[in-house]
C-alpha positions as CSV (number, residue, x, y, z in Angstrom):
1,M,0.1,-0.1,0.0
2,S,1.0,3.5,-0.9
3,L,1.7,5.8,1.8
4,K,-1.1,7.9,0.9
5,T,-3.8,5.2,0.7
6,T,-2.1,3.7,4.4
7,T,-2.8,7.3,6.1
8,Q,-6.1,7.8,4.7
9,Q,-6.8,4.1,5.7
10,V,-5.4,4.6,9.4
11,F,-7.7,8.2,9.9
12,T,-10.7,6.9,8.8
13,D,-9.9,3.9,10.9
14,T,-8.8,5.7,14.2
15,F,-11.0,8.8,14.2
16,G,-14.0,7.3,12.1
17,Y,-14.2,9.6,9.3
18,A,-12.7,10.2,6.1
19,P,-9.8,13.1,5.7
20,T,-10.0,16.0,3.3
21,H,-6.6,16.4,2.3
22,T,-2.9,14.4,2.0
23,I,0.0,16.1,2.0
24,Q,3.3,15.1,1.0
25,A,6.8,16.6,2.5
26,P,10.4,15.1,0.7
27,G,13.4,14.1,2.2
28,R,16.7,15.9,0.2
29,V,20.4,14.4,-0.6
30,N,22.9,17.7,-0.9
31,L,24.6,17.0,-4.6
32,I,27.3,19.4,-3.6
33,G,28.6,22.4,-1.5
34,E,29.4,20.1,1.9
35,H,30.3,22.2,5.0
36,T,29.9,25.3,3.4
37,D,26.5,26.6,4.9
38,Y,27.6,27.9,7.9
39,N,30.2,29.5,6.3
40,D,27.5,31.5,4.1
41,G,28.0,29.9,1.3
42,F,26.4,27.4,-1.5
43,V,24.8,24.6,-1.7
44,L,22.8,22.6,-4.3
45,P,20.6,20.0,-2.8
46,C,17.6,18.1,-4.7
47,A,14.1,16.7,-2.8
48,I,13.8,12.9,-3.2
49,D,10.8,10.8,-3.8
50,Y,11.2,9.6,-0.4
51,Q,8.8,11.4,2.0
52,T,6.6,12.0,4.8
53,V,2.6,11.7,4.6
54,I,-0.1,13.3,6.4
55,A,-3.8,12.5,6.0
56,C,-5.2,15.5,7.7
57,A,-8.8,17.1,8.2
58,K,-9.5,20.4,10.3
59,R,-11.4,20.1,13.8
60,D,-13.9,22.5,15.0
61,D,-12.0,22.8,18.2
62,R,-9.0,23.7,19.2
63,Q,-7.2,20.3,19.8
64,V,-4.8,18.8,17.9
65,R,-4.8,15.1,17.7
66,V,-1.7,13.0,15.9
67,V,-1.2,9.0,15.1
68,A,2.3,8.0,14.1
69,V,1.8,4.8,11.8
70,D,5.7,4.3,11.9
71,Y,5.3,3.7,15.8
72,D,2.9,1.2,16.0
73,N,0.2,4.1,15.4
74,Q,1.3,5.8,19.0
75,Q,-0.9,8.7,19.5
76,D,-0.3,12.2,21.0
77,S,-3.0,15.4,21.8
78,F,-2.3,18.3,22.9
79,S,-4.8,21.8,23.0
80,L,-3.3,24.9,21.2
81,D,-5.3,26.9,24.0
82,E,-2.5,26.0,26.4
83,P,1.2,26.1,27.0
84,I,2.5,23.6,24.3
85,L,5.2,21.8,26.2
86,S,7.8,18.8,24.8
87,L,7.5,15.3,25.8
88,K,10.4,13.3,27.2
89,E,8.3,10.4,25.6
90,P,7.7,10.1,22.6
91,M,10.5,11.8,20.8
92,W,8.6,12.3,17.4
93,A,5.6,14.4,18.9
94,N,8.4,16.9,19.5
95,Y,8.7,17.6,15.9
96,V,4.8,17.9,15.6
97,R,4.5,20.0,18.7
98,G,7.6,22.6,17.9
99,V,6.2,23.5,14.4
100,V,2.7,23.8,16.1
101,K,4.0,26.0,18.9
102,H,6.1,28.4,16.4
103,L,3.7,28.4,13.8
104,Q,1.3,30.1,16.6
105,Q,3.9,33.0,16.8
106,R,3.7,33.6,13.1
107,D,0.1,33.3,12.4
108,A,-2.3,32.1,15.2
109,S,-5.3,32.2,12.9
110,F,-5.7,28.4,12.8
111,G,-8.0,25.8,15.0
112,G,-7.7,21.9,15.6
113,V,-6.4,19.0,13.4
114,D,-6.8,15.3,13.2
115,M,-4.0,14.3,11.7
116,V,-2.2,10.8,10.6
117,I,1.5,10.9,9.9
118,S,3.9,8.2,8.0
119,G,7.3,8.2,6.2
120,D,10.0,6.6,4.2
121,V,12.4,8.3,4.6
122,P,15.2,6.6,5.7
123,Q,16.1,7.7,9.4
124,G,19.5,8.4,10.7
125,A,21.0,8.2,7.1
126,G,21.6,11.7,6.9
127,L,18.2,12.8,4.0
128,S,16.3,14.6,6.6
129,S,13.6,12.6,7.7
130,S,12.7,15.4,10.5
131,A,12.9,18.0,8.0
132,S,10.5,16.4,6.0
133,L,8.4,16.1,9.2
134,E,8.4,19.5,9.9
135,V,7.7,20.9,6.5
136,A,4.7,18.4,5.9
137,V,3.1,19.4,9.1
138,G,3.8,23.2,8.3
139,T,2.2,22.6,5.0
140,V,-1.4,20.4,6.7
141,F,-1.8,23.7,8.5
142,Q,-1.3,26.1,5.6
143,Q,-3.5,24.2,3.5
144,L,-6.3,23.4,6.1
145,Y,-6.5,27.4,7.2
146,H,-4.8,28.8,4.3
147,L,-2.5,30.6,5.9
148,K,-0.6,33.5,4.7
149,L,2.9,31.7,4.5
150,D,5.2,30.7,1.9
151,G,7.2,27.8,1.6
152,A,10.2,29.8,2.7
153,A,8.5,30.8,5.7
154,I,7.2,26.9,6.6
155,A,10.8,26.1,6.1
156,L,12.3,28.5,8.4
157,N,9.5,27.5,10.8
158,G,10.5,24.1,10.8
159,Q,14.3,25.1,11.5
160,E,13.2,27.0,14.0
161,A,11.1,23.8,15.7
162,E,14.0,21.7,15.5
163,N,16.7,24.3,16.7
164,Q,14.6,25.3,19.9
165,F,11.6,23.4,20.5
166,V,13.8,19.5,19.5
167,G,17.1,20.9,20.5
168,C,19.2,20.1,17.6
169,N,21.3,22.5,15.5
170,C,20.6,22.5,11.9
171,G,20.9,24.6,9.0
172,I,18.0,25.8,6.9
173,M,18.7,24.1,3.7
174,D,17.0,20.4,4.8
175,Q,13.6,22.4,5.5
176,L,14.0,25.1,2.3
177,I,14.3,22.0,-0.2
178,S,11.8,20.4,1.5
179,A,9.5,23.0,0.7
180,L,10.4,24.3,-2.0
181,G,12.1,21.8,-4.4
182,K,10.9,21.5,-8.1
183,K,10.6,18.3,-9.8
184,D,13.6,16.8,-12.4
185,H,15.6,20.0,-10.4
186,A,18.1,20.8,-8.0
187,M,18.4,23.7,-5.9
188,L,20.9,26.5,-5.9
189,L,20.8,27.9,-2.5
190,D,23.2,30.9,-1.4
191,C,22.7,30.3,2.7
192,R,23.3,34.0,3.4
193,T,20.7,35.3,1.5
194,L,18.2,32.2,1.4
195,G,17.8,33.0,-2.5
196,T,17.4,30.3,-4.5
197,R,17.5,29.0,-8.0
198,P,16.1,26.0,-9.7
199,V,18.6,24.6,-11.8
200,S,16.9,22.1,-14.3
201,M,18.4,18.2,-14.4
202,P,19.1,15.8,-17.1
203,K,16.6,13.9,-18.4
204,D,17.2,10.2,-17.8
205,V,19.7,10.8,-14.7
206,A,18.7,9.1,-11.1
207,V,20.1,10.1,-8.3
208,V,21.5,7.3,-6.9
209,I,22.4,6.9,-2.8
210,I,24.2,4.8,-0.5
211,N,24.4,4.3,2.6
212,S,27.6,3.0,3.9
213,N,26.3,1.8,7.2
214,F,29.3,2.6,9.0
215,R,28.4,4.0,12.5
216,R,29.4,7.1,12.9
217,S,31.2,8.4,16.1
218,L,32.8,11.4,16.4
219,V,30.7,13.3,14.5
220,G,29.3,15.9,16.8
221,S,32.6,17.1,18.0
222,E,34.2,16.8,15.2
223,Y,31.8,19.0,13.2
224,N,32.2,21.5,16.1
225,T,36.0,21.6,15.6
226,R,35.6,22.1,12.2
227,R,33.3,25.4,12.5
228,E,35.6,26.7,15.1
229,Q,38.4,26.3,12.6
230,C,36.0,28.1,9.8
231,E,35.3,30.9,12.1
232,T,39.3,31.2,12.7
233,G,39.9,31.6,9.1
234,A,37.5,34.1,8.6
235,R,38.6,35.9,11.4
236,F,42.6,35.8,10.1
237,F,40.7,37.5,6.6
238,A,38.5,40.2,9.1
239,Q,35.7,38.7,7.3
240,P,32.3,37.7,8.8
241,A,32.5,34.0,7.1
242,L,34.9,32.7,4.7
243,R,32.0,33.5,2.0
244,D,33.9,36.6,1.9
245,V,37.2,35.4,1.5
246,D,38.5,34.6,-2.5
247,I,40.8,32.5,-3.3
248,A,43.7,34.2,-4.6
249,Q,43.5,36.4,-1.6
250,F,44.1,33.0,0.4
251,K,46.6,31.6,-1.6
252,A,48.8,34.6,-0.8
253,V,48.9,34.7,2.7
254,E,48.0,30.7,2.9
255,H,51.4,30.0,4.6
256,E,50.6,32.0,7.0
257,L,48.1,30.4,8.9
258,D,47.7,27.0,11.1
259,P,48.5,24.5,8.6
260,Q,44.9,22.5,9.6
261,V,43.0,25.8,9.6
262,A,44.7,26.7,6.0
263,K,43.3,23.4,4.6
264,R,40.2,23.6,6.3
265,V,39.6,27.4,4.4
266,R,40.7,26.0,1.2
267,H,37.9,23.4,1.4
268,V,35.6,26.0,1.7
269,L,36.8,28.0,-0.8
270,T,37.2,25.5,-3.3
271,E,33.5,23.9,-2.3
272,N,31.6,27.2,-2.8
273,A,33.5,27.5,-6.5
274,R,32.7,24.3,-7.5
275,T,29.0,24.3,-6.4
276,L,28.2,27.3,-8.6
277,E,30.1,25.6,-11.1
278,A,28.2,22.5,-10.6
279,A,24.7,24.6,-11.2
280,E,26.0,25.6,-14.4
281,A,27.1,22.1,-15.5
282,L,24.3,20.5,-14.9
283,S,21.7,22.7,-16.2
284,K,23.9,22.7,-19.2
285,G,23.6,18.4,-18.7
286,D,27.2,18.3,-18.7
287,L,27.4,15.4,-16.8
288,Q,30.9,14.4,-17.6
289,R,32.1,18.5,-15.6
290,M,29.5,17.5,-12.9
291,G,31.5,14.2,-12.2
292,E,34.4,16.0,-12.4
293,L,33.7,18.6,-9.8
294,M,31.9,16.0,-7.6
295,A,35.2,13.9,-7.3
296,E,37.2,16.9,-6.6
297,S,34.5,17.5,-3.7
298,H,35.1,14.7,-2.3
299,A,38.9,14.8,-2.6
300,S,38.6,18.1,-0.5
301,M,36.6,16.4,2.3
302,R,38.9,13.8,2.3
303,D,42.2,15.3,2.1
304,D,41.8,19.1,3.1
305,F,38.4,19.0,5.7
306,E,39.7,15.4,6.7
307,I,35.8,14.3,7.3
308,T,35.6,11.0,4.9
309,V,36.3,7.3,6.7
310,P,37.9,4.3,4.7
311,P,34.6,2.3,3.8
312,I,32.9,5.8,2.5
313,D,36.6,6.4,0.0
314,T,36.1,2.4,-0.6
315,L,32.4,3.3,-1.4
316,V,33.3,6.3,-3.8
317,D,36.0,4.4,-5.3
318,I,34.1,1.3,-6.4
319,V,31.5,3.6,-7.7
320,K,33.3,5.6,-9.7
321,A,35.4,3.1,-11.5
322,E,32.0,1.7,-12.9
323,I,30.5,4.8,-14.2
324,G,33.9,6.6,-15.3
325,E,33.1,9.6,-16.7
326,R,28.6,9.2,-17.4
327,G,28.4,10.8,-14.5
328,G,29.8,11.4,-10.4
329,V,30.2,10.4,-7.1
330,R,30.8,11.7,-3.3
331,M,30.2,11.6,0.1
332,T,27.2,13.3,1.2
333,G,26.2,14.9,4.6
334,G,28.1,15.6,7.9
335,G,31.0,13.2,7.2
336,F,32.8,10.5,9.7
337,G,30.2,7.7,7.8
338,G,26.9,8.4,6.3
339,C,25.8,8.1,2.6
340,V,27.4,8.6,-0.8
341,V,25.5,10.5,-3.4
342,A,26.4,9.4,-7.5
343,L,24.7,10.9,-10.4
344,M,24.2,8.7,-13.5
345,P,22.4,7.6,-16.4
346,S,19.4,5.4,-15.3
347,D,20.9,2.6,-17.5
348,L,23.7,2.1,-15.4
349,V,21.8,1.6,-12.0
350,D,21.8,-2.1,-12.3
351,R,25.3,-2.5,-13.2
352,V,26.7,0.0,-10.3
353,K,24.4,-1.8,-8.0
354,A,25.6,-5.5,-8.2
355,V,29.1,-4.2,-8.5
356,V,28.7,-2.6,-5.2
357,A,26.8,-5.8,-3.7
358,E,29.8,-7.4,-5.1
359,Q,32.7,-5.5,-3.6
360,Y,32.0,-3.3,-0.8
361,E,30.8,-5.6,1.9
362,A,34.0,-8.0,0.5
363,K,36.3,-4.9,1.0
364,T,34.7,-3.8,4.5
365,G,32.6,-6.0,5.9
366,I,29.6,-3.8,5.9
367,K,26.4,-4.6,3.8
368,E,25.4,-1.2,2.1
369,T,22.1,0.3,1.8
370,F,20.9,1.3,-2.2
371,Y,18.2,3.7,-3.0
372,V,17.2,4.8,-6.3
373,C,15.7,8.2,-6.5
374,T,14.7,11.0,-8.8
375,A,14.6,14.7,-8.1
376,S,11.1,15.1,-6.9
377,E,8.4,18.3,-6.5
378,G,8.7,20.0,-2.9
379,A,6.0,20.0,-0.1
380,G,2.4,20.2,-1.0
381,Q,-0.8,18.3,-1.5
382,C,-1.1,14.3,-2.7
């Protein structure tokens, strides 16, 4: 059964009437532009066809009732007339509560809702299952109550809920691409201005995501260290962020910087340049150039930013050997494990899948998980 059918069925079974709307919001993958977001730089994500789906209807009172299909139909309910508090358990409910609480601060002209939620965005794979949930919940209230909020406001609302209510720091990319994604397009996002531009994807290109299933450790502490090193670099140049430093300026004084800080700065500066060029290459359908840029990005994350791990590098090498100049592959996400993303002609997918299945576990002792995606539409009715 599809997510839509499942949520509608559970809604009718639980609440005794049929939902009036079904809303979806997608997960995402970042094609290029890694650790550039908090340096006020550029990222190039696309929405994927894994999503959170919510069957919903207005209520004529001020109650919000929620059922989570993926957690054994656990339920949560709260009133819009009382302070919305976070729960120790179940954790999933805090994403819903946080979004609603922050929505009230933006536009309180809405009443109660019944909703049933289910999703197939893989959790813990760095594909933004939480942002997809936040944007889906925001879109439910926007659609049911015709709130005057655009996709960017719904995205910012989700980010605020995650940062302030759930207590997890995140940038704005994940929510923005979930809210504003366009079918068959990636999205170039300027993390300083929040300006976005759709970038057309070549026809018959598959977005393949492979989870290394390497257990991530260090990711929190190392992430914070990288941020501090980037801030140190920006201070050295007396700039608000590394976005404002150009490569020639850096090369002239590179020898004066702490060697480790210099490597981190070099990654961010070159990655920003690569991301802007990648948007051009992709829109022209130049998969060969896109592949070169993805390879440079991966090498920079490995050698300058030092956030890859041997199983990830192995996975990238296996995929690259198979697709050659017909596409690209790189680690995606925060680092120290997680996923690789590859762009390739659809006719190569089966071959790549077979080769990865044959070689990755043999070389690393870990079994991968393989997802074949297409660039998909952002949040809305489904």
